[in-house]
C-alpha positions, 0 to 999 in steps of 0.5 A: 482464464479470460483476463477478467476472470483472472482480475476477478480471482485476485480481486476477491482473493484480496477482499477475503484476506485483506473497525472498531465498532463491529457492524451487524452482518446483513442477510445473504440475498444473492445467488451465485451467478448475481454474485458473480456478475456483481463482482465482475461489475465492481472489478471492472469500474476498478480496472477503469479507474486505474487504467485512467489514472495510469493515462492521466498521470503519463500524460502529466508527466509528458506534458510537463517535461517530466523524465523517470529515467532511473540514470537521472537524478530525478529518476534515483531521487523518486525511486528512493521516494518510492521505496523508502516512503511505501508503508507496506514495505515495513510489514514485508520482513524477509525470512531468516533464510533469506536474510542470511543469503542477503548478508553477504551481498548487501552494500557496504556504508551508509546510504543518504537521502538525496540532497542538492540543487539540480537542473534538467534542462528540456531533452538534456541531462540533469547537473547539480547546481548547488548544495541544499540539506534538501532535494530540489529539483527544476526541469524545463518544459518544452515550452521553456518554462520550468517545474519543480520537485521539492523534499524536505527531509526534516520538515524545517520549511513548514515547522520546527525541524525533526531529524533524520535517522539511519535505520537498518534491517533486522537481520543486518546485525553488522550494520553493513548497510544503514540507510537515512530515513525521515521522522517527518519529511514534505514534498511539493511539486510545482509546475511553472515554478510559480509557488503554487503547488499542485501536489503535496505530501507529508510523511511522519514516522517514529521507528524502533530502536536498534538493539544492535547499535545504539543510536540506530533504528530499524526498519520498523516503524512504531508509528508513520502516516503519509498524506497527500495530493496531486491535482488533475491537470487545470485544476478539475480535481485531483489524480490523488487524494489521501487525506489519511494513511496510518501504520502502527506496530507494537508487540501485541498488534499491527493496525492499518487505517486509510482514507483514500480518493482517485480521479476526484470531481467536486465532492464525487471520485471515481474510486474511494475507499477507507477502512481498517485492518487491525491484526492481534497477537503477540511479539518476542524481540527478534533480531536487533530488538524486531517486533515484527520478525517473530509476531504471531498473529491470534485474531484480528477484524477487518473493515474495507469500504469501496466506492465507484461512481457507479458501484458500491463494496462493503467487506467485514470480517472477524479472524478468530484464530491465525495458524501460520505454521499450516497457513489457516485463518479461521474467520467469522461473521464475515460478508461482503456486499456489492450493490446491494447483492451479500453473500456472508462466509465463515470457516477457515481460510486455507489450502488443506488440499494444496490445489493452490485454490484455497478456500475449500473450507471456507463457506459462502452463504447464498440467497435461501440458504444455498452454501458453496465452499469458497474453492468451488464458487472460485473454480465454477464462477471466476475461472480458478484452474487447480494445480495439474499436481496437488 
């Protein structure tokens, strides 16, 4: 399989498995070949944008004298932020058997958030130069000027203080591994340390209380939100603009809503996406009161829009049943529109024949009423290869 074919397969599977008001389904008007071409065009634009974003980000860090070496306090701080403030990590709870295996190797004690004042001279290691309730890191550029990375864990620099809390994974019933987490935090990046922030982020979360430890919480947010931006060099737009991202979990639903733009210039962006994913179900309290551990999905709705500078995409479908035990999702009223070319789909997304190419029971409808299973479409048009020994 060619690299672009692999990317197309991954992209389509994400779209087919990834709004309050139900849109009217458009009519199918694309042939299989036309749709494959449209999918390839959109996917190439996405690839190009992500590649450009990575290049500009790496260039910005190098020019400004940043290093992400994990052995430095900066690297450790960035790694901590990435791991702890990733909204998706809280939906990735390990299976009970894996949880039991991890129990014996979990680090002991408390893991606080990184704090203190650090200076990192150019081409030299970082040294702590003072204490602070926040994380304040200054690092020198090649020209001798300084940049500043700031993390205010309790939001006190922006408004009323919001205390941090300690959380633990539901499987860690003995509280061997407690992580300090913010309930509201603010971060900024000041290039040149001149008081003008080229990057800002605000994180807010309400954590689910632990039934195992009084005064402690689970690594499950009842509500979580993240907003922020990172400017492009010389004020020519933004590398990343995140007006909103929110995650809500309860005993009856999981909901993710977002709006994100990459590589903006004025009112335009190389990539803009917004949408919502809502899963309805039921839950009974699991380990330490976890609601995600025993959440049983039953239905849902997915509505995703994506625009690049040259192409547009819209995905919508309803989930009418979700059988987690056999890995089957029943779908109705589904459609994917790429640059005005639409394919509708209904049926069951599964891999009943165990050939590693899902979708033999999900029917795609093309122009003129032509139908084809998702499995056959992936094999015939996107180069998917069935397992040698299904």
